[in-house]
MARTORMAR-56311 format. One line per 3 residues: their letters; for each residue x, y, z of C-alpha. Coordinates in steps of 0.001 Angstrom, whole numbers, plus 500000, padded with zeros to 6 digits. Layout:
<rs>
a	X/Y/Z | ...
</rs>
This chain:
<rs>
mng	618150/065285/928769 | 617406/062584/931350 | 615073/059647/930897
lek	612098/061299/932576 | 612374/064410/930385 | 612574/062240/927255
tiv	609479/060337/928333 | 607539/063548/928968 | 608512/065087/925632
hgl	607773/061856/923753 | 604420/061619/925504 | 603490/065195/924619
vff	604329/064759/920954 | 602597/061385/920723 | 599479/062629/922535
vav	599088/065654/920276 | 599638/063475/917229 | 596948/061000/918261
irt	594247/063572/918953 | 594937/065363/915649 | 595249/062349/913354
mih	591582/062292/912376 | 591642/065858/911005 | 595153/065551/909558
vfl	596562/068428/911595 | 599677/068129/913711 | 600644/070786/916229
iff	603929/070759/918159 | 603824/072900/921256 | 606950/074633/922516
lpi	608989/072008/924322 | 611577/072722/927055 | 614475/071153/925157
kdn	617767/071216/927034 | 619759/068878/924815 | 619419/067669/921255
ldl	616690/065082/921043 | 617493/061691/919644 | 616733/060898/916030
eyg	613713/058879/917167 | 611736/062060/917824 | 612303/063254/914276
ill	611389/059834/912930 | 608133/060050/914904 | 606832/062431/912248
trf	607237/059821/909534 | 604331/057832/910981 | 601785/060452/909920
thl	601694/060095/906162 | 598295/061833/905877 | 599497/064929/907693
qsl	598385/068163/905986 | 599427/070937/908405 | 602476/071080/910649
yas	602936/074005/913052 | 606326/073770/914739 | 607464/077339/915366
gna	609919/078019/918185 | 611019/074437/918765 | 614725/074364/917824
ign	613785/072304/914774 | 617248/072739/913305 | 618655/070741/916180
wim	616385/067756/916430 | 614202/067039/913388 | 616151/065639/910481
pea	615169/066582/906902 | 614439/062934/906205 | 611468/063144/908556
fck	609827/065818/906411 | 610325/063782/903246 | 607753/061229/904391
lhn	604973/063837/904636 | 603764/063634/901024 | 600348/065179/901809
lke	601725/068214/903618 | 600063/071475/902527 | 601062/073914/905262
ldl	604400/074058/907119 | 605334/076573/909822 | 608979/076482/910960
sfn	609158/080103/912126 | 611580/081134/914854 | 613748/078061/914554
pln	617463/078683/913876 | 617812/076854/910555 | 621157/075956/909063
gda	621872/074367/905717 | 620863/070875/906803 | 617714/071717/908736
lph	615390/071965/905725 | 614629/069097/903362 | 615268/069465/899645
fqv	611599/069822/898793 | 611984/068833/895143 | 613936/065669/895930
csl	611407/064794/898633 | 608497/065241/896203 | 606683/067609/898571
asv	604886/069314/895722 | 601683/069656/897746 | 603086/072314/900115
gql	601260/075568/899372 | 602109/077634/902466 | 605560/077908/904041
yls	606379/080114/907041 | 610068/080769/907742 | 609838/083981/909762
gvy	612726/084552/912156 | 614862/081586/911078 | 617936/083736/910282
pss	619552/081543/907598 | 623337/081717/907791 | 623624/081482/903990
slp	621453/081075/900905 | 621556/077272/901183 | 618352/076795/903260
llr	616371/079029/900888 | 617745/077181/897848 | 615785/074179/899017
vcg	612560/076197/899010 | 612836/076472/895224 | 611566/072921/894917
lkn	608091/074005/896050 | 606637/074583/892593 | 603061/074996/893846
irr	603708/077285/896789 | 601260/080180/897046 | 602259/081838/900308
ldl	605846/082353/901503 | 606810/084184/904703 | 610488/085209/905012
snn	609957/088122/907405 | 612171/088934/910401 | 615349/087463/908876
nli	617631/090440/908157 | 617835/089231/904556 | 620009/090949/901951
dds	620849/090174/898318 | 623276/087354/899089 | 620755/085556/901297
mph	618130/085068/898587 | 618835/082774/895603 | 617642/083605/892059
clf	615466/080523/891889 | 613047/082003/894447 | 611836/084356/891736
ndl	612188/082042/888732 | 610813/078755/890049 | 607747/079851/892066
pyl	605235/080702/889322 | 602109/080445/891505 | 603287/082572/894429
esf	600458/084906/895502 | 601549/086149/898933 | 605132/087156/899760
els	606023/088543/903193 | 609444/090206/903377 | 608903/092674/906213
rnn	611581/093434/908803 | 614574/092557/906646 | 617323/094792/905254
lkn	616507/095203/901572 | 617554/098833/901101 | 620444/098011/898770
snh	619147/094651/897546 | 618582/095604/893918 | 618605/091993/892737
vls	615837/090966/895126 | 613603/093971/894508 | 613849/093878/890724
alc	613343/090104/890720 | 609959/090594/892404 | 608712/091815/889025
rlw	608922/088235/887728 | 606298/087012/890198 | 603368/087581/887848
nlk	600645/086150/890108 | 601573/088152/893189 | 598508/089513/895024
rld	599905/090398/898452 | 603314/091952/899058 | 604721/093171/902380
lsy	607945/095232/902237 | 607459/097160/905478 | 610355/097883/907858
nfl	613111/097457/905260 | 614870/100862/905230 | 613664/101377/901652
ddg	614057/104763/899973 | 613155/106068/896522 | 616077/104440/894755
svp	615530/101079/896404 | 612262/100191/894723 | 612204/099644/890928
scl	609255/101108/889054 | 608633/097807/887242 | 607353/096378/890507
fek	604346/098672/890294 | 603860/098943/886546 | 603164/095302/885789
hsl	601283/093885/888767 | 597662/094297/887820 | 596708/091470/890209
les	598142/093206/893270 | 595500/093427/896020 | 597509/094250/899132
ldi	600690/096317/899317 | 602437/097297/902554 | 605426/099659/902260
shn	604904/101331/905632 | 607725/102233/908009 | 610275/102992/905294
nir	611919/106191/904047 | 610078/106540/900742 | 609372/110023/899410
gsp	608548/109126/895828 | 609795/109949/892354 | 608229/110198/888875
gff	606742/106881/887793 | 607355/105324/891204 | 603739/104396/891866
sgi	602557/104118/888288 | 599812/101536/888007 | 599007/101017/891673
wec	596038/103217/892337 | 593568/104730/889925 | 593317/108530/889949
fff	594897/109051/893353 | 597470/111835/893297 | 600504/112286/895520
hiq	602541/115440/895866 | 606046/114211/896624 | 608068/116607/898729
qpd	611305/116725/896756 | 613219/119972/896032 | 614173/119101/892437
ftr	610885/117471/891526 | 609124/119719/888983 | 606767/117360/887150
dpp	603308/116447/888380 | 603201/113278/890459 | 601957/110186/888649
sfr	598374/109010/888744 | 597434/105455/889675 | 595180/103867/887103
qsv	595717/100165/886497 | 595348/098078/889662 | 591596/097992/890091
nle	591843/094894/892330 | 593547/096626/895241 | 591937/095854/898599
sid	594478/096995/901179 | 596884/099954/901180 | 599175/101042/904002
lsi	601284/104138/903301 | 601632/105259/906906 | 604687/106951/908382
nef	606349/107818/905086 | 607094/111307/903799 | 604217/111634/901374
ivd	602034/114670/900881 | 598725/113198/899771 | 595979/115019/897860
set	592685/113228/897281 | 590523/116160/896169 | 591990/117481/892902
psw	590567/116588/890568 | 587311/115249/891947 | 587076/111544/891159
vps	585466/108230/892054 | 587885/105277/892161 | 587006/102021/890466
fql	588516/099872/893218 | 586861/099008/896528 | 589264/098930/899466
vsl	588908/096842/902605 | 591719/098558/904529 | 593261/102015/904095
nlr	595959/103512/906312 | 597026/107093/905537 | 598288/107905/908997
dtr	600714/110843/909103 | 600807/111534/905355 | 600038/115291/905441
lnq	596708/114500/903853 | 595105/117295/901791 | 597532/119774/903276
kyg	597016/122293/900461 | 593332/121628/899889 | 591495/122470/903092
hvi	592715/119617/905308 | 589454/117784/904610 | 588598/114140/905149
ptf	588885/112422/901727 | 585452/112473/900123 | 586183/109383/898020
tsk	585933/107251/901180 | 582158/107826/901112 | 582096/105642/897980
qhk	584099/102791/899515 | 581396/100230/900265 | 583680/097416/901486
lks	585893/099456/903791 | 586407/097858/907210 | 589536/099556/908562
lsl	590450/103237/908090 | 593164/105361/909714 | 593470/109084/908923
syn	595209/109995/912164 | 597873/112699/912608 | 597060/114644/909443
alq	595857/118012/910843 | 592435/117392/909276 | 589816/120083/909917
gnv	586038/120323/909931 | 583216/118247/911347 | 583268/114479/911578
psw	580896/113437/908766 | 577939/111229/909656 | 578495/108990/906640
lly	581914/108046/908034 | 580742/107019/911512 | 577594/105239/910388
nnt	579076/103415/907425 | 577518/099979/906880 | 580856/098154/906716
llm	583425/100141/908725 | 584641/098336/911863 | 587763/100294/912867
lsl	588189/104052/912543 | 591065/106204/913805 | 590895/110005/913451
rgn	593354/110662/916251 | 595559/113754/916364 | 593675/116090/914010
hly	591762/119382/914403 | 588222/118068/914047 | 585404/119857/915863
ggi	581622/119895/916247 | 581108/116931/918556 | 579936/113423/917690
pas	577359/113761/914876 | 573926/112220/915099 | 573031/109232/912983
fqf	571248/109839/909719 | 568038/107882/909163 | 568409/106375/912659
qas	571111/104015/911431 | 573382/102465/914064 | 577128/102237/913553
nll	578897/098906/913133 | 582137/100234/914604 | 584085/098042/917000
mld	586897/100561/917452 | 586597/104375/917425 | 589506/106684/918250
vsd	588895/110430/917864 | 591291/111443/920643 | 593451/114583/920535
ncl	591016/116686/918523 | 588779/119674/919353 | 585340/118059/919334
grt	583885/120126/922195 | 580181/119926/923093 | 578670/117154/925202
lpt	578674/113400/924853 | 575684/111886/923020 | 572985/110721/925423
nvl	572019/107771/923198 | 575508/106323/922746 | 574214/102745/923040
elf	571809/103262/920148 | 574518/104880/918028 | 577379/102442/918760
pdl	575936/099172/920126 | 578979/097023/919255 | 581864/099211/920453
ryl	584835/097446/922050 | 587219/100412/922057 | 586281/104088/922519
nls	588867/106850/922946 | 587596/110446/923080 | 590357/111811/925301
nna	591682/115379/925027 | 588716/116858/923170 | 587372/119659/925419
leg	584180/117652/925962 | 581790/119122/928532 | 578834/118035/930635
ilp	578078/114874/932542 | 578803/111291/931599 | 575442/110057/930239
ssf	573878/107020/931857 | 573723/105343/928427 | 577434/104533/928830
dhl	576342/102071/931521 | 574904/099741/928917 | 577871/099427/926553
skl	578294/095858/927725 | 580825/094918/925013 | 583166/097821/925744
evl	586712/096796/926699 | 588522/100156/926532 | 586986/103493/927560
dls	589188/106599/927620 | 587522/109961/928315 | 590519/111571/930006
dnf	591669/115185/929656 | 588254/116732/929093 | 585913/118973/931113
lwg	583411/116333/932173 | 581824/116834/935575 | 579292/115373/937976
klp	579102/111935/939530 | 579837/108746/937664 | 576722/106767/936704
ptl	576267/104046/939347 | 575873/101209/936884 | 579009/102095/934905
rqn	580997/100308/937562 | 578597/097457/938267 | 578157/094220/936331
nts	580408/095443/933506 | 582479/092316/933047 | 583996/093267/929663
lah	585683/096532/930635 | 589460/096147/930956 | 590714/099754/930585
lvl	588902/102607/932328 | 590599/105998/931940 | 588677/109018/933270
snn	591572/111090/934589 | 591932/114875/934439 | 588249/115761/934471
nfh	586043/117497/937046 | 584138/114535/938440 | 583178/114653/942083
gev	581508/112598/944739 | 581412/112178/948484 | 582886/108712/948273
mpq	585126/106971/945811 | 583066/105072/943200 | 582507/101429/944047
fln	583481/098802/941493 | 581478/095600/941511 | 581744/092555/939249
msn	584317/094167/936945 | 586237/090936/936712 | 588391/091965/933710
lay	589382/095475/934783 | 593182/095667/934498 | 593874/099415/934163
lhl	592144/102034/936306 | 593087/105709/935883 | 591108/108200/937992
qnd	593817/110733/938815 | 593107/114453/939177 | 589332/114057/939222
gfi	588266/115651/942518 | 586987/112530/944293 | 586680/112725/948082
gvl	586114/110295/950936 | 587636/106938/951829 | 588263/103890/949680
pda	585343/101479/950177 | 586047/097791/950668 | 584037/096922/947558
mfn	586618/098678/945402 | 589105/095882/946076 | 587137/093237/944158
lpv	589205/093620/940981 | 591083/090313/940603 | 593209/091118/937511
lkv	594057/094773/938200 | 597599/095727/937084 | 597586/099534/937213
mdi	595760/101792/939664 | 596231/105557/939568 | 594010/107504/941962
sgn	596521/110265/942670 | 595650/113954/942801 | 592248/113623/944470
yls	590973/114434/947972 | 590876/110888/949318 | 591389/110336/953023
gni	591510/107594/955623 | 594088/104900/956253 | 595920/102943/953564
sdy	593825/099818/953261 | 594976/096356/954303 | 593152/095041/951248
fpr	595715/095990/948596 | 597220/092457/948590 | 593907/091369/947074
fph	595427/092672/943834 | 597959/089869/943143 | 598868/091266/939706
lai	599166/094948/940639 | 602363/096422/939152 | 601744/100177/939435
lll	600052/101831/942431 | 599861/105630/942503 | 598275/107222/945587
arn	600175/110531/945606 | 598709/113959/946406 | 595771/112844/948517
rfh	595010/113082/952250 | 595736/109541/953379 | 596991/109278/956956
gti	598176/106633/959382 | 600952/104118/958844 | 601927/101934/955901
pls	600241/098557/956505 | 602615/095590/956641 | 600307/093739/954256
lcq	601598/095992/951474 | 604867/094049/951602 | 603048/091002/950218
mqk	602597/092601/946779 | 605335/090717/944968 | 604738/092164/941481
lhi	604714/095807/942526 | 607123/097863/940387 | 606034/101456/940989
ldm	604660/102665/944335 | 604042/106389/944841 | 602527/107558/948139
san	604111/110999/948131 | 602405/114196/949317 | 600032/112618/951838
lls	599787/112738/955659 | 601330/109324/956354 | 603327/108831/959551
gvl	605079/106222/961670 | 608230/104314/960822 | 609169/102944/957428
psc	608457/099192/957356 | 611584/097104/956825 | 609488/094391/955178
lvn	609447/096427/951957 | 612557/094417/951149 | 610239/091438/950573
iaa	608814/092910/947361 | 610452/090699/944749 | 610377/093154/941829
wie	612610/095577/943772 | 615209/092918/944592 | 615655/091312/941182
ese	614567/092680/937807 | 611420/091040/936492 | 609191/091851/933559
vil	605473/092502/933644 | 603600/092669/930361 | 601085/095499/930103
hsf	598901/094378/927213 | 597680/096961/924711 | 594855/095090/922992
mwl	596581/093662/919944 | 593250/092419/918598 | 593182/095853/916999
sps	594797/096223/913613 | 598563/096756/914010 | 598129/099683/911621
ytn	596723/101679/914501 | 598452/103201/917470 | 596978/100924/920086
yrv	596112/101973/923591 | 599213/102280/925757 | 599426/102558/929497
kvp	600788/105943/930526 | 601529/106892/934117 | 603053/110034/935644
ltt	606360/109558/937423 | 608335/111964/939595 | 612074/111341/939844
kgn	614990/113658/940582 | 612476/116419/941116 | 611137/116131/937567
als	607609/115180/936588 | 607907/112615/933797 | 605517/110426/931867
yec	606143/106688/931790 | 604940/104987/928614 | 605910/101784/926833
ipl	609285/101254/928529 | 609897/097709/929815 | 608580/097778/933350
sqm	611701/096026/934616 | 613631/099211/933762 | 611410/101484/935822
ttl	610980/100539/939466 | 610192/103322/941904 | 609412/103852/945573
dls	608350/107413/946428 | 607366/108164/950035 | 608398/111815/950008
mnr	606466/114743/951525 | 604873/112791/954376 | 605476/112659/958152
ftg	607539/109499/958559 | 609851/109358/961571 | 612612/107147/962924
eip	615562/105612/961167 | 615780/104558/957564 | 615700/100730/957533
sql	619066/099372/956441 | 617229/096611/954569 | 616218/099129/951895
gel	619820/099038/950722 | 619197/095479/949526 | 616709/096632/946887
aal	619188/096175/944041 | 616552/096383/941289 | 615067/099657/942553
hsl	615842/102463/940102 | 614435/105402/942048 | 614018/105877/945806
nls	612684/109154/947227 | 612347/109628/950984 | 612765/113403/951025
hni	610701/115874/953046 | 609995/113596/956008 | 611169/113679/959651
lss	613646/110816/959398 | 616830/110625/961449 | 620002/111924/959859
hip	621790/108581/959565 | 621921/107089/956055 | 622492/103320/956282
esf	625822/101974/955072 | 623907/099451/952958 | 622820/102247/950628
rnl	626215/101998/948978 | 624693/099057/947114 | 622236/101348/945342
itg	624825/102410/942766 | 622499/102557/939783 | 619589/104084/941611
efr	618740/107463/943086 | 618588/108309/946765 | 617636/111737/948076
sfl	616902/112478/951709 | 616177/115904/953070 | 616035/115459/956845
</rs>
């Protein structure tokens, strides 16, 4: 590191320290460290003896801050060293340093090479929250003292490790008598991995996450977790009734998703004594033998904020008491067999829901005309694939807080309400594809400054693209394929500096490809197939950076939603090698496509296209191009080239 870099780094650390001194919080931002910093930067921490919180994740702490620096922070209460490669000398010996005040320690993603770094944690006698997730921990990595010397530990996060055969660790958890929150998700656990004592003795347990494991259950496995909730465990040699859950009345959060349970909530009829805040029973074959009904006990849960019952083949109407619950904020009923439309509110009570996903059901009927009165606070609404009919009510215009709207794959018809696309600054995802909308001109989009994903494919729109449609500054995905749009390809597409996917296939566009299209540096997928385009292929396509060298584009999926839910994902159709595929959730750098097939292009194929080394699929078939294939196409070894001349 040269002198200038040292000065910049020192200045950053010192500046942050000064502005945070008054509130006793110190935050180290990620620093572009190229070499090990001198000891002076570690010693800098020793000047802040009143420091209470230190957040230093992702800073190569193991390389540049010496343990002695931590020992001076006698008032430290919260320490975050996550995602720093820690070796045996990178952590202070907390007991020797007299750092008894530390109550929260975050060591996620530090990948200790041995048990030595964690041995030093045992000196934190008053620690209440410990995060050791994302470390690939096994028995040998975790010392005995973690379970003997931490009597006040209340929250223990062990997700994304490898604890399947770690009998010592799992049985030792039973000695943590004050444990309230335990996360064992993503650990390859099966029935034999988890000792029954873990669940028999923890009457204080409030939050338990064992999702994303291979647990099927066994007698006594869940004894004491949940009062009067019965599980039928699918196990060929299991002949006794499954255990009931009677002791832990303090439970607030349960996540049993994506395991192999068969859950029955209806026999016998019961009212639980606990009040949950979060319940995730996604894909648990819920009430499979008892009518596939929505659990009636949820009507008595008066603190419930987050509920997922998706992918359970549930049947019947959506009950009003579930949608218009006073406390519920997030509800997912996706992938069931529910019908009867969206129920009306009882006693004119509005819903508090922020997120509602009832996609992939059989709701039928029409959309409610008073949707704003029913759901005034909605941020996320997904009613796709439900056989909904009728027009899109004008009340959807006024859902000003809505960020995601997906009404695709229904039988909606008519014109879009004019104000849906005007002055709606919150909307980021608009998905109306595969309906029967129509209109003489493409809808105009005004003042939708946050719209990033626009899907209007296969909707029957006609006319030309108006200039006003290009006022979408953060647009990343546009799919308007499969309509009856005409006119020239606009010169205005470069107004979308972040556009990564542009699908214009199966329309009636004509004319030439504008040279301005070559300015779209982040374009990964371009499909103009099955139009009436003509002229020569522009050689400037070689200027599109994403086709020359692999680059990543992040397509955000609204992670403000609970990670327990299947969040909205961008899905686009893709035709390659003659096959119609669906692109979803693959790194965009691995799927770059240029499809100009089934048009009227003439002339030679530009040799410059052979320089597009990062292009995975190139389709120029069904045009009137000359028969010569450029020699440069030998460079496209990993891609696909088809040309039918």
